[in-house]
Structure formats: C-alpha cells, structure tokens
C-alpha positions as CSV (number, residue, x, y, z in Angstrom):
1,X,9.8,-4.8,29.4
2,X,11.9,-6.0,26.6
3,X,14.7,-3.5,26.6
4,X,16.8,-5.3,24.1
5,X,14.6,-4.0,21.5
6,X,16.3,-0.5,22.2
7,X,19.5,1.0,21.1
8,X,20.7,3.2,23.8
9,X,22.5,5.5,21.3
10,X,19.4,6.0,19.2
11,X,16.6,8.5,19.6
12,X,12.9,7.3,19.9
13,X,9.4,8.6,20.0
14,X,7.1,7.4,22.8
15,X,3.4,7.5,21.9
16,X,1.5,8.5,25.0
17,X,-2.2,8.9,25.3
18,X,-2.5,9.4,29.2
19,X,-3.9,6.0,29.6
20,X,-2.5,3.3,31.9
21,X,-0.5,1.4,29.3
22,X,1.3,4.4,27.9
23,X,1.9,6.0,31.2
24,X,3.4,2.6,32.4
25,X,5.7,2.6,29.4
26,X,6.7,6.3,29.9
27,X,7.5,5.8,33.5
28,X,9.5,2.7,32.9
29,X,11.6,4.4,30.2
30,X,12.2,7.4,32.5
31,X,13.5,5.2,35.6
32,X,15.5,2.9,33.4
33,X,19.2,3.5,34.4
34,X,20.5,2.0,31.1
35,X,18.6,4.6,29.1
36,X,19.1,8.5,28.6
37,X,15.5,10.0,28.8
38,X,17.0,12.9,26.5
39,X,16.9,10.3,23.6
40,X,13.1,10.1,24.0
41,X,10.4,12.5,22.8
42,X,6.9,12.0,23.9
43,X,4.1,12.5,21.3
44,X,0.4,12.8,22.1
45,X,-2.6,13.0,19.9
46,X,-5.8,14.6,21.1
47,X,-8.5,13.6,18.9
48,X,-10.9,16.1,20.7
49,X,-13.7,13.5,20.4
50,X,-14.3,13.0,24.2
51,X,-15.2,15.5,26.7
52,X,-12.3,14.4,28.8
53,X,-9.7,14.3,26.1
54,X,-8.1,17.6,27.4
55,X,-7.8,16.1,30.9
56,X,-6.0,13.0,29.3
57,X,-3.6,15.5,27.7
58,X,-3.1,17.5,30.9
59,X,-2.0,14.4,32.7
60,X,0.8,13.8,30.2
61,X,1.8,17.4,30.0
62,X,2.3,17.5,33.8
63,X,4.2,14.4,33.9
64,X,6.6,15.6,31.3
65,X,7.0,19.0,32.8
66,X,7.9,17.5,36.1
67,X,10.3,15.1,34.6
68,X,11.7,17.5,32.0
69,X,10.9,15.4,28.9
70,X,10.3,16.9,25.7
71,X,6.7,16.6,24.3
72,X,4.8,17.4,21.2
73,X,0.9,17.4,21.2
74,X,-1.3,17.4,18.1
75,X,-4.9,18.5,18.6
76,X,-6.8,16.9,15.7
77,X,-9.0,19.4,13.8
78,X,-12.0,18.8,11.5
79,X,-9.7,19.7,8.6
80,X,-7.5,16.8,9.6
81,X,-10.4,14.4,9.6
82,X,-11.6,15.6,6.3
83,X,-8.1,15.0,4.7
84,X,-7.7,11.5,6.0
85,X,-11.3,10.5,5.2
86,X,-10.5,10.7,1.6
87,X,-8.4,7.5,2.3
88,X,-10.8,5.7,4.7
89,X,-14.4,6.4,6.3
90,X,-13.5,4.0,9.2
91,X,-13.0,6.1,12.2
92,X,-10.3,3.7,13.7
93,X,-8.4,3.7,10.4
94,X,-8.4,7.5,10.2
95,X,-7.3,7.9,13.8
96,X,-4.5,5.5,13.5
97,X,-3.3,7.2,10.3
98,X,-3.4,10.6,11.9
99,X,-1.5,9.4,14.9
100,X,1.2,7.6,13.2
101,X,1.7,10.2,10.6
102,X,2.1,12.7,13.5
103,X,4.7,10.3,15.0
104,X,6.4,9.9,11.6
105,X,6.7,13.7,11.2
106,X,8.3,14.1,14.5
107,X,10.4,11.2,14.0
108,X,11.9,12.6,10.9
109,X,12.5,16.0,12.5
110,X,14.7,14.4,15.1
111,X,16.0,11.5,13.3
112,X,14.5,8.9,15.5
113,X,14.9,5.2,15.3
114,X,11.2,4.4,15.6
115,X,8.1,4.9,17.9
116,X,7.5,2.9,21.1
117,X,3.9,1.8,21.5
118,X,2.4,0.6,24.7
119,X,0.7,-2.5,23.5
120,X,0.5,-5.2,26.1
121,X,-0.3,-9.0,26.5
122,X,-4.0,-8.3,26.6
123,X,-3.7,-6.3,23.2
124,X,-1.7,-9.1,21.7
125,X,-4.5,-11.7,22.5
126,X,-7.2,-9.1,21.3
127,X,-5.5,-8.7,18.1
128,X,-5.3,-12.3,17.5
129,X,-9.1,-12.9,18.2
130,X,-10.0,-10.1,15.7
131,X,-7.8,-11.7,13.2
132,X,-9.4,-15.0,13.6
133,X,-12.8,-13.5,13.2
134,X,-11.9,-11.6,10.0
135,X,-10.1,-14.7,8.6
136,X,-8.2,-12.5,6.2
137,X,-4.5,-12.6,5.2
138,X,-2.2,-12.1,8.3
139,X,1.4,-11.4,8.2
140,X,1.8,-12.0,11.9
141,X,-0.9,-13.5,14.2
142,X,-1.3,-11.3,17.3
143,X,1.1,-8.3,17.6
144,X,4.8,-8.5,16.5
145,X,7.4,-6.9,18.6
146,X,8.8,-4.9,15.4
147,X,6.4,-3.9,12.7
148,X,6.3,-1.0,10.2
149,X,3.7,1.7,9.4
150,X,3.4,2.6,5.7
151,X,2.0,6.2,5.3
152,X,-0.4,6.8,2.5
153,X,0.1,10.7,2.6
154,X,3.7,10.9,3.5
155,X,5.1,8.1,1.1
156,X,7.3,6.7,3.9
157,X,7.4,4.3,6.8
158,X,7.9,4.3,10.5
159,X,9.3,1.4,12.7
160,X,7.1,0.4,15.6
161,X,8.4,-1.2,18.6
162,X,6.4,-3.1,21.2
163,X,8.4,-3.7,24.5
164,X,5.3,-4.7,26.7
165,X,3.9,-7.7,25.0
166,X,4.7,-10.1,27.9
167,X,3.0,-7.7,30.5
168,X,-0.7,-8.1,31.5
169,X,-3.0,-5.2,32.0
170,X,-3.4,-6.2,35.7
171,X,0.4,-5.8,36.1
172,X,0.2,-2.4,34.6
173,X,-2.5,-1.1,36.9
174,X,-0.8,-2.6,40.1
175,X,2.5,-0.9,39.0
176,X,0.8,2.5,38.5
177,X,-1.0,2.1,41.8
178,X,2.0,1.3,43.9
179,X,4.1,4.1,42.3
180,X,1.3,6.7,42.5
181,X,1.4,7.4,38.9
182,X,-1.6,9.3,37.6
183,X,-3.2,8.0,34.4
184,X,-6.6,8.6,32.4
185,X,-9.3,6.0,31.7
186,X,-10.8,6.2,28.2
187,X,-14.5,6.3,28.9
188,X,-15.2,4.6,25.4
189,X,-13.6,1.4,26.7
190,X,-16.4,0.3,28.8
191,X,-18.9,0.7,25.9
192,X,-19.3,-1.9,23.3
193,X,-18.8,0.5,20.4
194,X,-16.1,-1.4,18.5
195,X,-15.3,-5.0,18.0
196,X,-12.2,-4.7,20.0
197,X,-14.0,-3.3,22.9
198,X,-16.5,-6.1,23.0
199,X,-13.6,-8.6,22.9
200,X,-11.8,-6.6,25.7
201,X,-14.9,-7.1,28.1
202,X,-15.1,-10.9,27.3
203,X,-11.3,-11.7,27.4
204,X,-11.3,-12.1,31.2
205,X,-12.7,-15.7,30.7
206,X,-10.0,-16.8,28.3
207,X,-7.1,-19.0,29.4
208,X,-4.2,-16.7,28.1
209,X,-1.5,-19.4,28.3
210,X,-3.5,-21.6,25.9
211,X,-4.2,-18.8,23.7
212,X,-0.4,-17.9,23.6
213,X,0.2,-21.5,22.6
214,X,-2.3,-21.3,19.8
215,X,-0.7,-17.9,18.5
216,X,2.7,-19.5,18.5
217,X,1.5,-22.4,16.6
218,X,-0.3,-20.2,13.9
219,X,2.8,-18.1,13.5
220,X,5.0,-21.0,12.9
221,X,2.5,-22.4,10.2
222,X,2.5,-18.9,8.8
223,X,6.2,-18.6,8.7
224,X,6.5,-21.8,6.7
225,X,3.9,-20.4,4.2
226,X,5.7,-17.2,3.9
227,X,8.8,-19.1,3.1
228,X,7.2,-21.0,0.3
229,X,5.7,-17.7,-1.1
230,X,9.1,-16.1,-1.0
231,X,10.5,-19.1,-2.9
232,X,7.7,-19.0,-5.5
233,X,8.4,-15.2,-6.1
234,X,12.1,-15.8,-6.5
235,X,11.6,-18.7,-8.9
236,X,9.2,-16.4,-11.0
237,X,11.5,-13.4,-10.8
238,X,9.1,-11.5,-8.6
239,X,6.1,-11.9,-10.8
240,X,3.0,-14.2,-10.6
241,X,2.7,-16.8,-13.3
242,X,-0.9,-17.7,-13.8
243,X,-0.2,-21.4,-14.8
244,X,2.2,-22.1,-11.8
245,X,0.0,-20.1,-9.4
246,X,-3.1,-22.0,-10.2
247,X,-1.3,-25.3,-9.7
248,X,-0.8,-24.5,-5.9
249,X,-3.4,-26.4,-3.9
250,X,-3.1,-24.4,-0.7
251,X,-5.4,-21.3,-0.9
252,X,-3.7,-19.7,2.2
253,X,-0.4,-19.9,0.3
254,X,-1.9,-18.3,-2.7
255,X,-3.1,-15.4,-0.7
256,X,0.3,-14.9,0.9
257,X,1.8,-14.8,-2.4
258,X,-0.5,-12.2,-3.7
259,X,0.1,-10.2,-0.6
260,X,4.0,-10.5,-0.9
261,X,3.5,-9.6,-4.6
262,X,2.2,-6.3,-3.6
263,X,4.7,-5.9,-0.9
264,X,7.7,-6.2,-3.1
265,X,6.0,-3.6,-5.4
266,X,6.0,-1.3,-2.5
267,X,2.0,-1.2,-2.7
268,X,1.1,-3.5,0.3
269,X,-1.0,-0.7,1.7
270,X,-3.4,-1.2,-1.2
271,X,-4.6,-4.5,0.1
272,X,-3.5,-4.6,3.8
273,X,-7.0,-3.4,4.8
274,X,-9.0,-5.2,2.2
275,X,-11.6,-7.8,3.3
276,X,-10.6,-11.5,2.7
277,X,-13.2,-11.5,-0.2
278,X,-10.9,-9.4,-2.1
279,X,-8.2,-12.0,-2.2
280,X,-10.7,-14.7,-3.0
281,X,-11.8,-12.5,-5.9
282,X,-8.4,-12.3,-7.2
283,X,-7.7,-16.1,-7.0
284,X,-11.0,-16.7,-8.8
285,X,-10.0,-14.3,-11.6
286,X,-6.7,-15.8,-12.0
287,X,-8.3,-19.2,-12.3
288,X,-10.6,-17.8,-15.0
289,X,-10.3,-18.9,-18.8
290,X,-10.7,-15.4,-19.9
291,X,-7.2,-14.4,-21.1
292,X,-7.4,-10.6,-20.2
293,X,-8.9,-9.4,-16.8
294,X,-8.7,-6.0,-15.1
295,X,-9.3,-6.2,-11.3
296,X,-9.8,-2.7,-9.7
297,X,-7.8,-2.5,-6.5
298,X,-8.7,1.1,-5.9
299,X,-9.1,4.4,-7.8
300,X,-5.4,4.5,-8.7
301,X,-4.4,0.9,-9.2
302,X,-5.6,-2.3,-10.8
303,X,-4.3,-5.9,-11.1
304,X,-4.1,-6.9,-14.6
305,X,-4.1,-10.6,-15.7
306,X,-2.9,-10.9,-19.3
307,X,-2.8,-14.6,-20.6
308,X,-0.1,-16.1,-18.2
309,X,1.2,-12.9,-16.7
310,X,0.0,-10.7,-13.8
311,X,0.9,-6.9,-13.2
312,X,0.0,-4.1,-10.9
313,X,-0.8,-1.2,-13.1
314,X,-1.6,2.6,-12.5
315,X,-5.1,3.1,-13.8
316,X,-4.0,6.1,-15.9
317,X,-2.2,3.6,-18.2
318,X,-5.5,1.9,-18.9
319,X,-7.5,5.1,-19.7
320,X,-8.3,5.7,-23.4
321,X,-6.2,8.7,-24.7
322,X,-6.1,10.4,-28.0
323,X,-3.8,13.2,-29.2
324,X,-4.0,14.8,-32.8
325,X,-1.0,16.0,-34.6
326,X,-1.2,18.3,-37.5
327,X,1.5,19.8,-39.8
328,X,1.4,22.8,-37.8
329,X,1.3,21.3,-34.3
330,X,3.9,22.6,-31.9
331,X,6.2,19.8,-31.0
332,X,7.0,18.3,-28.6
333,X,3.6,17.1,-27.3
334,X,2.9,14.4,-24.6
335,X,0.9,11.1,-24.9
336,X,0.6,9.9,-21.3
337,X,4.2,8.9,-20.4
338,X,5.7,9.3,-23.9
339,X,6.9,12.6,-25.5
340,X,6.6,12.9,-29.3
341,X,9.0,15.5,-30.8
342,X,10.5,16.2,-34.3
343,X,13.4,13.8,-35.5
344,X,15.8,14.1,-38.4
345,X,16.5,11.9,-41.5
346,X,19.2,10.2,-39.6
347,X,17.5,9.9,-36.2
348,X,13.8,9.0,-36.1
349,X,11.3,6.4,-35.0
350,X,8.8,6.9,-37.8
351,X,8.3,9.1,-40.9
352,X,5.2,10.2,-42.7
353,X,4.5,12.2,-45.9
354,X,2.5,15.4,-46.0
355,X,-0.6,13.9,-47.2
356,X,-0.9,11.5,-44.2
357,X,-1.6,14.3,-41.7
358,X,-3.4,14.7,-39.4
359,X,-1.8,11.9,-37.2
360,X,-3.9,10.2,-34.4
361,X,-2.0,8.9,-31.4
362,X,-4.5,6.8,-29.5
363,X,-5.3,3.5,-27.7
364,X,-9.0,4.1,-27.9
365,X,-11.0,1.1,-29.1
366,X,-13.3,3.4,-31.1
367,X,-10.4,4.5,-33.2
368,X,-8.6,1.2,-33.4
369,X,-11.6,-0.8,-34.7
370,X,-11.5,1.3,-37.7
371,X,-8.0,0.0,-38.6
372,X,-8.0,-2.9,-40.9
373,X,-5.2,-5.5,-40.7
374,X,-5.3,-8.7,-43.1
375,X,-9.0,-7.9,-43.9
376,X,-10.0,-7.6,-40.2
377,X,-10.4,-4.9,-37.6
378,X,-7.3,-4.3,-35.5
379,X,-9.4,-5.3,-32.3
380,X,-9.9,-8.7,-33.7
381,X,-6.4,-9.0,-34.9
382,X,-5.3,-8.5,-31.1
383,X,-7.5,-11.5,-30.1
384,X,-6.2,-13.8,-33.0
385,X,-2.5,-13.0,-32.1
386,X,-3.0,-13.0,-28.4
387,X,-1.9,-9.6,-27.9
388,X,-1.6,-8.9,-24.1
389,X,-4.2,-6.3,-22.8
390,X,-1.4,-3.8,-21.7
391,X,0.0,-3.8,-25.2
392,X,-3.5,-3.0,-26.5
393,X,-3.7,-0.1,-24.1
394,X,-0.4,1.3,-25.3
395,X,-0.2,3.9,-28.2
396,X,-0.9,3.2,-31.9
397,X,-0.3,6.1,-34.5
398,X,-2.6,6.3,-37.4
399,X,-2.6,8.5,-40.3
400,X,-5.4,10.5,-42.0
401,X,-6.7,7.2,-43.8
402,X,-6.6,5.2,-40.5
403,X,-3.7,3.3,-41.5
404,X,-0.9,2.4,-39.1
405,X,2.2,4.3,-39.3
406,X,3.8,3.4,-36.1
407,X,3.1,1.3,-33.0
408,X,4.2,0.7,-29.5
409,X,7.3,-1.8,-29.1
410,X,5.0,-4.2,-27.4
411,X,3.4,-5.3,-30.6
412,X,5.8,-3.9,-33.1
413,X,7.4,-7.3,-33.9
414,X,4.1,-8.8,-34.7
415,X,2.5,-5.9,-36.6
416,X,5.6,-4.2,-38.3
417,X,4.8,-5.7,-41.7
418,X,1.4,-3.9,-41.8
419,X,2.7,-0.5,-41.1
420,X,2.1,2.2,-43.8
421,X,5.5,3.8,-43.4
422,X,7.3,4.0,-46.7
423,X,10.2,6.1,-48.2
424,X,8.9,7.7,-51.4
425,X,11.5,10.2,-52.8
426,X,8.8,12.5,-54.2
427,X,7.2,13.4,-50.9
428,X,8.4,15.9,-48.4
429,X,8.8,13.8,-45.4
430,X,8.3,14.5,-41.7
431,X,10.3,12.5,-39.1
432,X,9.1,11.9,-35.5
433,X,10.9,10.6,-32.5
434,X,9.1,9.0,-29.4
435,X,10.7,9.0,-26.0
C-alpha cells in the first residue's frame, strides 16, 4: 500500500464494508508499525438492501471489537433514501451520497484528515472502462489517489485517499486467505445488474499493463488540456468570453473550460454527473447567433449567455417579481435581494411626488411592455440597445402612469435621461433608498 499518502500525526476515517478489499485495508492499517491505530476510526454503512447485509456488518464489528478499534455504523432507513432521492433517483448515486455524507459527519466530529477507501487496481481499470463508454468530461482517467467528495446536503467536502491502486484483487484474496481474515462476499457482485458488475466479470480477459499505459497516456493528454483551460480562465478573469471560446477548435478543451468554470464558482456538483450531451448542448448554445440564451442546469441554477458574456445564475434571479408600494406601505420592504426603505432629502436613490403613487417595482415583461421610451416599448428598447438579459431581469420602478422613476444600475447610464424623476417645489416629495 502507498503509505506515503498518510500523515502519521493525523486522524483518518476508514470506510469498511466487510468485503475483501476493505478488510484488507483495515488489517494492513492495523498491522502497520508506523501507524497508530488509535488515529483511525472505522465507518460502516449498512444499506439493509440485502438479506446478508447484517452478516457483513457483524464481520466488521467482531474484527474491531477484537482489535479494540473505534467503529461507527449507519443503518440506512427508508427516510434516508427518501431524503437523498430528491437529489438523484439513481440508486448507486444515492448510496454513494449517503455513504460519503456519513463519513463526512464522523470526520468533522473527530477532525479527521480524510477517509481511506479500499479501491484497488481492478477498480481503477473498471472506472476507466466506464469513463470511455460514457465519453463524458473526465477530470482524471481511472481513479486518482487523492480526490474530493462535494456534499450536496452538507455543503462541505471530504478528502478521499486511495492507497491500494497498485494492488490487484487476486493479491487481496491471497493475503486474506493466508492471514485467515474473515470477509464477506457481496452477492450482487456476481449478477450483471450494474454496468460496473458487467465489466467486472469481463475484465479478466484484459491485459492490465496495456490498459495502465493507455490510462497514463490519457491522463497526460488531459493534464495538458487542463493547463490550457486554466490559462484561458486566467486570461479571461475567471469568465467565459463567447467570442474567444468559440474560436477554440478543440471540443474537449471547451468542455474542460466549462467544467472548470463551474468548479471555480464552487458549483462543480451541478455538472459532474451530467451526461456528455449536456456539455454538447452548452457548446452549441454558445455558438448560437442568439444574443440572450438561458440554459437550465437544474431547478436552482441556469447558465446565462448574454451577448459576449456567460454567467451561472440562481434561478430566483430570473423569476418575474412585482411589488406594489403605496403612500401607506410600511417600509422597508424587500424586492428579491434588494431592500427598499425611506430616504431623506439629503440621502436617497430616487424621489417621487404624491400623485405618482402607487409605485410598481418589477422585472415582469407584462409590466415593462407598457412602458414607452422614445416612442417604443421598453422591451423593444432593450433589444435595440443590446441590454443584457440579466439587466432586463433586474428591477425597474414605475409610477402610476407606467413611467420610469428609477432603474437598476445595470441599465441606469443608458436610460437615465428617460426617467420621470423631477424636483418640483410645489409637490410634497417622498424619498426612497434601495440597498
């Protein structure tokens, strides 16, 4: 095992299922004279989906009790499945998230440096074959010794450490046999239920050394593309510029740029499990001659192309919202992320007269199309003046005659001369602040 991945002064979680791989990992950690077993905590997840899952749990419990190793067990309930199925309906994804969130919770409790996972050389090869079949965006071909799990529900990440990627499954079984270590066999592994299990049953005919050379070559190519993608985002201040992006001839590089763009915005989980068609769709839309396009990522976020710029936006920002303000409205009130409150003569964003009530604070097209600017509707004025879609979705304040009295700062410079915001002495004026 690759012991150099561990710091002997740090604490770690060991993910153990009772299967041969994880029992091999656990026993090697326990018998390693350079490591203190008191710095390790075993975590086991019992999904309670197989008749023999309690037997697997008992094997691990007996080992830990005999060797005096701290262990935590999570028995997954129907409530757990219901909660995680709001994120994904794929059982393997749900099981993974439940497992790693449990590891993450225990890791936080004991201030652990990461979790040790018993992936071996065979898993490394299997993962690569699946990646080739899916033909999607790949950060690393096969399994990386160090990676990170990003929790959807907990909002934090967990370091994953794989020490066994040079060890074959045959070597593991031989070790357990000679050392008389009890282990469980997952009965579903012999069934072709999942793609990985199908590959697992066929991998015996593959030349592992040839496959490893291929994986290394792919990772070297990928590393070069990732450096180019990094340089692109640095040159563009962390943004995607539509013109320069479309000038790139390498589609794989374009996909890595998109992936890294989500990553630097800490939203990589939004696309990490998307099918390759999703990235193809983004590239197609960025090439479109349409100036404003909204690409829905999920229920919470969208990717917005607005002329030459691209942004990831929370969908709440894009929703039409309208608030009415009368002379007797209790201030402050809220318009999405903005707070509207009463100002003073010396401190205000805008002012109105009594006869301009009620005010309408909105980004709704149905209201804005009633506003006339230079003898045309405000919506047509947006198109003529190439106003970005996010500026159109921000707030506009109208008076009782549907005339503009204030607008968001994204379009203020272009539209300021059309704002009906005068200073007549004869009127009792009302002052408003927007924060």
